[in-house]
LUMTOR-963167 format. One record per residue: residue number from 1; residue in one letter; x, y, z of N, C-alpha, C in turn. Coordinates in nm, 2 decimals. Atoms other than C-alpha are relative to their C-alpha. Example, Ala and Ser with C-alpha at 12.3 -4.5 7.8 and 13.67 -1.06 7.14 Angstrom:
BEGIN
{1, "a", {0.09, -0.12, 0.00}, {1.23, -0.45, 0.78}, {0.09, 0.12, 0.00}} {2, "s", {-0.09, -0.11, 0.00}, {1.37, -0.11, 0.71}, {-0.08, 0.11, 0.08}} 
This chain:
BEGIN
{1, "i", {-0.13, 0.06, 0.01}, {-2.81, 15.56, 4.53}, {0.05, 0.02, -0.14}} {2, "h", {-0.06, -0.01, 0.13}, {-2.57, 15.62, 4.24}, {0.12, -0.09, -0.01}} {3, "r", {-0.12, 0.08, 0.02}, {-2.29, 15.41, 4.09}, {0.07, 0.05, -0.12}} {4, "v", {-0.09, -0.05, 0.11}, {-2.00, 15.53, 3.88}, {0.11, -0.10, -0.03}} {5, "w", {-0.10, 0.09, 0.04}, {-1.78, 15.30, 3.68}, {0.12, 0.07, -0.06}} {6, "f", {-0.13, -0.06, 0.06}, {-1.41, 15.38, 3.59}, {0.08, -0.10, -0.06}} {7, "l", {-0.09, 0.09, 0.07}, {-1.15, 15.23, 3.37}, {0.12, 0.08, -0.04}} {8, "g", {-0.12, -0.07, 0.05}, {-0.79, 15.34, 3.32}, {0.00, 0.15, 0.03}} {9, "g", {0.00, -0.14, -0.03}, {-0.84, 15.67, 3.49}, {-0.10, 0.09, -0.07}} {10, "t", {0.11, -0.07, 0.07}, {-1.15, 15.76, 3.30}, {-0.14, -0.05, 0.05}} {11, "i", {0.14, 0.04, -0.03}, {-1.52, 15.76, 3.40}, {-0.06, -0.06, -0.13}} {12, "q", {0.06, 0.07, 0.11}, {-1.70, 15.51, 3.18}, {-0.15, 0.03, -0.01}} {13, "c", {0.14, -0.02, 0.00}, {-2.06, 15.55, 3.28}, {-0.05, 0.01, 0.15}} {14, "a", {0.06, -0.01, -0.14}, {-2.29, 15.60, 3.58}, {-0.15, -0.02, -0.01}} {15, "v", {0.14, 0.02, -0.01}, {-2.64, 15.50, 3.69}, {-0.05, 0.05, 0.13}} {16, "t", {0.07, -0.04, -0.13}, {-2.89, 15.62, 3.95}, {-0.12, -0.10, 0.02}} {17, "l", {0.12, 0.08, -0.04}, {-3.15, 15.41, 4.13}, {-0.12, 0.08, 0.00}} {18, "l", {0.13, -0.07, 0.01}, {-3.50, 15.52, 4.04}, {-0.10, -0.05, 0.10}} {19, "r", {0.09, 0.05, -0.10}, {-3.70, 15.29, 4.26}, {0.03, -0.14, 0.03}} {20, "t", {-0.01, 0.14, -0.04}, {-3.70, 14.97, 4.45}, {-0.14, -0.04, 0.05}} {21, "p", {0.13, 0.04, -0.04}, {-4.01, 14.76, 4.54}, {-0.02, 0.03, 0.15}} {22, "s", {0.01, -0.03, -0.14}, {-3.94, 14.82, 4.91}, {0.13, 0.06, 0.06}} {23, "q", {-0.12, -0.06, -0.07}, {-3.70, 15.00, 5.15}, {0.10, -0.11, 0.03}} {24, "e", {-0.09, 0.11, -0.03}, {-3.55, 14.66, 5.24}, {0.09, -0.03, -0.12}} {25, "d", {-0.08, 0.03, 0.13}, {-3.44, 14.61, 4.87}, {0.10, 0.10, -0.02}} {26, "l", {-0.09, -0.10, 0.02}, {-3.25, 14.93, 4.89}, {0.15, -0.04, 0.01}} {27, "f", {-0.13, 0.05, -0.02}, {-2.94, 14.76, 5.02}, {0.02, -0.15, -0.02}} {28, "r", {-0.01, 0.14, 0.02}, {-3.02, 14.40, 4.94}, {-0.02, -0.03, -0.15}} {29, "g", {0.03, 0.04, 0.14}, {-3.18, 14.30, 4.61}, {0.01, 0.11, -0.10}} {30, "g", {-0.01, -0.11, 0.08}, {-3.16, 14.65, 4.48}, {0.14, 0.04, -0.04}} {31, "c", {-0.14, -0.03, 0.03}, {-2.79, 14.63, 4.42}, {0.02, 0.05, -0.14}} {32, "v", {-0.02, -0.07, 0.13}, {-2.68, 14.86, 4.14}, {0.07, -0.10, -0.09}} {33, "g", {-0.07, 0.09, 0.08}, {-2.45, 14.58, 4.02}, {-0.09, -0.10, -0.07}} {34, "g", {0.09, 0.10, 0.06}, {-2.76, 14.37, 3.94}, {-0.03, 0.03, -0.15}} {35, "v", {0.03, -0.02, 0.14}, {-2.79, 14.54, 3.60}, {0.10, -0.08, -0.09}} {36, "c", {-0.09, 0.07, 0.09}, {-2.49, 14.35, 3.48}, {-0.04, -0.14, -0.04}} {37, "s", {0.03, 0.14, 0.03}, {-2.66, 14.01, 3.48}, {-0.11, -0.01, -0.11}} {38, "l", {0.09, 0.01, 0.11}, {-2.91, 14.10, 3.21}, {0.07, 0.01, -0.13}} {39, "p", {-0.07, 0.01, 0.12}, {-2.80, 14.01, 2.86}, {-0.02, 0.13, -0.08}} {40, "t", {0.01, -0.12, 0.07}, {-2.94, 14.34, 2.72}, {0.02, 0.13, 0.08}} {41, "a", {-0.02, -0.11, -0.09}, {-2.85, 14.56, 3.01}, {0.10, 0.10, -0.06}} {42, "s", {-0.09, -0.10, 0.05}, {-2.69, 14.89, 2.91}, {-0.01, 0.12, 0.09}} {43, "p", {0.01, -0.12, -0.08}, {-2.60, 15.19, 3.13}, {-0.06, 0.12, -0.09}} {44, "l", {0.05, -0.11, 0.09}, {-2.71, 15.40, 2.82}, {-0.15, -0.01, -0.02}} {45, "a", {0.15, 0.02, 0.01}, {-3.07, 15.26, 2.83}, {-0.07, 0.10, 0.09}} {46, "a", {0.07, -0.09, -0.08}, {-3.33, 15.49, 2.97}, {-0.03, -0.06, 0.14}} {47, "t", {0.02, 0.08, -0.13}, {-3.43, 15.23, 3.24}, {0.03, -0.14, -0.02}} {48, "t", {-0.04, 0.14, 0.01}, {-3.31, 14.88, 3.31}, {-0.05, -0.07, 0.13}} {49, "p", {0.03, 0.08, -0.12}, {-3.48, 14.64, 3.56}, {0.11, -0.09, 0.03}} {50, "s", {-0.10, 0.09, -0.04}, {-3.24, 14.44, 3.76}, {-0.05, -0.14, 0.00}} {51, "a", {0.04, 0.14, 0.00}, {-3.25, 14.06, 3.73}, {-0.01, -0.05, 0.14}} {52, "q", {0.00, 0.05, -0.14}, {-3.21, 14.03, 4.11}, {-0.12, 0.06, 0.07}} {53, "s", {0.11, -0.07, -0.07}, {-3.50, 14.26, 4.20}, {-0.08, 0.08, -0.10}} {54, "d", {0.08, -0.09, 0.09}, {-3.76, 14.50, 4.06}, {0.06, 0.14, 0.00}} {55, "a", {-0.06, -0.13, 0.00}, {-3.52, 14.79, 4.10}, {0.02, 0.05, -0.14}} {56, "v", {-0.01, -0.06, 0.13}, {-3.50, 15.03, 3.81}, {0.11, 0.11, 0.01}} {57, "f", {-0.11, -0.09, 0.01}, {-3.19, 15.23, 3.71}, {-0.01, 0.09, -0.12}} {58, "q", {0.00, -0.09, 0.11}, {-3.13, 15.52, 3.48}, {0.14, 0.05, -0.02}} {59, "a", {-0.13, -0.06, 0.03}, {-2.82, 15.66, 3.31}, {0.01, 0.13, 0.07}} {60, "w", {-0.01, -0.12, -0.09}, {-2.68, 15.95, 3.52}, {0.13, 0.06, -0.04}} {61, "e", {-0.12, -0.08, 0.03}, {-2.43, 16.22, 3.44}, {0.05, 0.06, 0.14}} {62, "p", {-0.04, -0.05, -0.13}, {-2.23, 16.27, 3.77}, {0.06, 0.14, -0.01}} {63, "p", {-0.07, -0.13, -0.01}, {-2.12, 16.62, 3.87}, {0.15, -0.01, -0.01}} {64, "e", {-0.15, 0.01, 0.02}, {-1.75, 16.70, 3.80}, {0.07, -0.03, 0.14}} {65, "e", {-0.07, 0.03, -0.13}, {-1.67, 16.69, 4.18}, {-0.01, -0.15, 0.03}} {66, "v", {0.02, 0.15, -0.02}, {-1.81, 16.33, 4.19}, {0.10, -0.07, -0.08}} {67, "k", {-0.10, 0.06, 0.09}, {-1.60, 16.23, 3.89}, {0.14, 0.01, 0.06}} {68, "t", {-0.14, -0.02, -0.06}, {-1.29, 16.38, 4.05}, {0.02, -0.09, 0.12}} {69, "a", {-0.01, 0.09, -0.12}, {-1.36, 16.20, 4.38}, {0.01, -0.14, -0.03}} {70, "v", {0.00, 0.14, 0.04}, {-1.42, 15.87, 4.21}, {0.14, -0.04, -0.05}} {71, "l", {-0.13, 0.03, 0.06}, {-1.10, 15.89, 4.01}, {0.11, 0.01, 0.10}} {72, "r", {-0.10, -0.01, -0.11}, {-0.90, 16.00, 4.32}, {-0.01, -0.12, 0.09}} {73, "a", {0.02, 0.13, -0.08}, {-1.04, 15.70, 4.52}, {0.07, -0.11, -0.08}} {74, "a", {-0.06, 0.11, 0.08}, {-0.93, 15.47, 4.23}, {0.15, 0.02, 0.00}} {75, "e", {-0.14, -0.02, -0.01}, {-0.59, 15.63, 4.23}, {0.06, -0.04, 0.13}} {76, "i", {-0.05, 0.04, -0.13}, {-0.54, 15.59, 4.60}, {0.00, -0.15, 0.02}} {77, "a", {0.01, 0.14, -0.01}, {-0.65, 15.23, 4.58}, {0.08, -0.08, -0.10}} {78, "h", {-0.07, 0.06, 0.11}, {-0.43, 15.16, 4.28}, {-0.09, -0.09, -0.08}} {79, "a", {0.10, 0.07, 0.07}, {-0.74, 15.04, 4.10}, {-0.01, 0.04, -0.15}} {80, "d", {0.01, -0.03, 0.14}, {-0.74, 15.02, 3.72}, {-0.14, 0.01, -0.05}} {81, "c", {0.14, -0.01, 0.04}, {-1.11, 14.95, 3.69}, {-0.08, -0.04, 0.12}} {82, "g", {0.09, 0.03, -0.11}, {-1.41, 14.93, 3.92}, {-0.11, 0.10, 0.00}} {83, "s", {0.11, -0.09, -0.01}, {-1.69, 15.13, 4.05}, {-0.01, 0.05, 0.14}} {84, "v", {0.02, -0.06, -0.13}, {-1.79, 15.36, 4.34}, {-0.15, 0.03, 0.01}} {85, "e", {0.14, -0.03, -0.03}, {-2.14, 15.38, 4.50}, {0.00, 0.12, 0.10}} {86, "l", {0.02, -0.12, -0.08}, {-2.26, 15.70, 4.66}, {-0.15, 0.04, 0.01}} {87, "l", {0.14, -0.07, -0.01}, {-2.57, 15.89, 4.78}, {0.02, 0.14, 0.04}} {88, "f", {0.00, -0.14, -0.04}, {-2.65, 16.25, 4.84}, {-0.09, 0.02, 0.12}} {89, "d", {0.08, -0.03, -0.12}, {-2.77, 16.37, 5.18}, {-0.11, 0.09, -0.03}} {90, "a", {0.12, -0.08, 0.03}, {-3.12, 16.51, 5.16}, {0.01, 0.14, 0.07}} {91, "k", {-0.01, -0.12, -0.07}, {-3.03, 16.78, 5.41}, {0.10, 0.10, -0.05}} {92, "d", {-0.11, -0.09, 0.04}, {-2.70, 16.92, 5.30}, {0.04, -0.01, -0.15}} {93, "g", {-0.03, 0.01, 0.14}, {-2.68, 16.79, 4.94}, {0.14, -0.06, -0.03}} {94, "l", {-0.14, 0.05, 0.02}, {-2.33, 16.65, 5.00}, {0.00, -0.15, -0.04}} {95, "p", {-0.01, 0.14, 0.03}, {-2.22, 16.32, 4.84}, {0.07, -0.07, 0.11}} {96, "y", {-0.06, 0.09, -0.10}, {-2.14, 16.04, 5.07}, {0.03, -0.13, -0.07}} {97, "y", {-0.05, 0.11, 0.07}, {-1.93, 15.76, 4.92}, {0.01, -0.12, 0.10}} {98, "f", {0.00, 0.11, -0.09}, {-1.98, 15.41, 5.07}, {0.04, -0.13, -0.05}} {99, "d", {-0.05, 0.13, 0.05}, {-1.85, 15.14, 4.84}, {0.09, 0.02, -0.12}} {100, "l", {-0.10, 0.00, 0.11}, {-1.54, 15.10, 4.63}, {0.01, -0.14, -0.05}} {101, "n", {0.00, 0.14, 0.05}, {-1.56, 14.79, 4.41}, {0.12, 0.00, -0.11}} {102, "m", {-0.11, 0.01, 0.10}, {-1.23, 14.70, 4.23}, {-0.02, -0.12, -0.09}} {103, "v", {0.01, 0.10, 0.10}, {-1.23, 14.49, 3.92}, {-0.15, -0.05, 0.00}} {104, "t", {0.14, 0.03, -0.01}, {-1.61, 14.50, 3.92}, {-0.05, -0.04, -0.14}} {105, "t", {0.06, 0.03, 0.13}, {-1.83, 14.37, 3.64}, {-0.06, 0.12, -0.06}} {106, "l", {0.06, -0.12, 0.07}, {-1.91, 14.64, 3.39}, {-0.13, -0.04, -0.07}} {107, "p", {0.13, 0.03, 0.07}, {-2.26, 14.66, 3.24}, {0.04, -0.03, -0.15}} {108, "e", {-0.02, 0.03, 0.14}, {-2.28, 14.50, 2.90}, {-0.06, 0.11, -0.09}} {109, "c", {0.05, -0.10, 0.10}, {-2.32, 14.74, 2.61}, {-0.02, -0.06, -0.13}} {110, "g", {0.04, 0.06, 0.12}, {-2.50, 14.57, 2.33}, {0.10, -0.09, -0.06}} 
């Protein structure tokens, strides 16, 4: 699972989920937004454990087509800031977008 944050028509940062303690945590406690609740959390850090679970995230550079799709979704939704979550299909490699969060909490950067 990947999450991309945007602000004012610009991609700000992105993270990818490296691991969760269990498959059940994938969509429950392993929420990518959990990185925001840590005082030292930064999308620029190599890895950050979530305060809500043992999930671990890493900074991620999304492909240009993902950046374009995220900004297009924001434009369609008239969203100035927020994030989009997506995953890639293991069979065809295509991105599948499943969550648009408007006015989301951005990760703290030091």
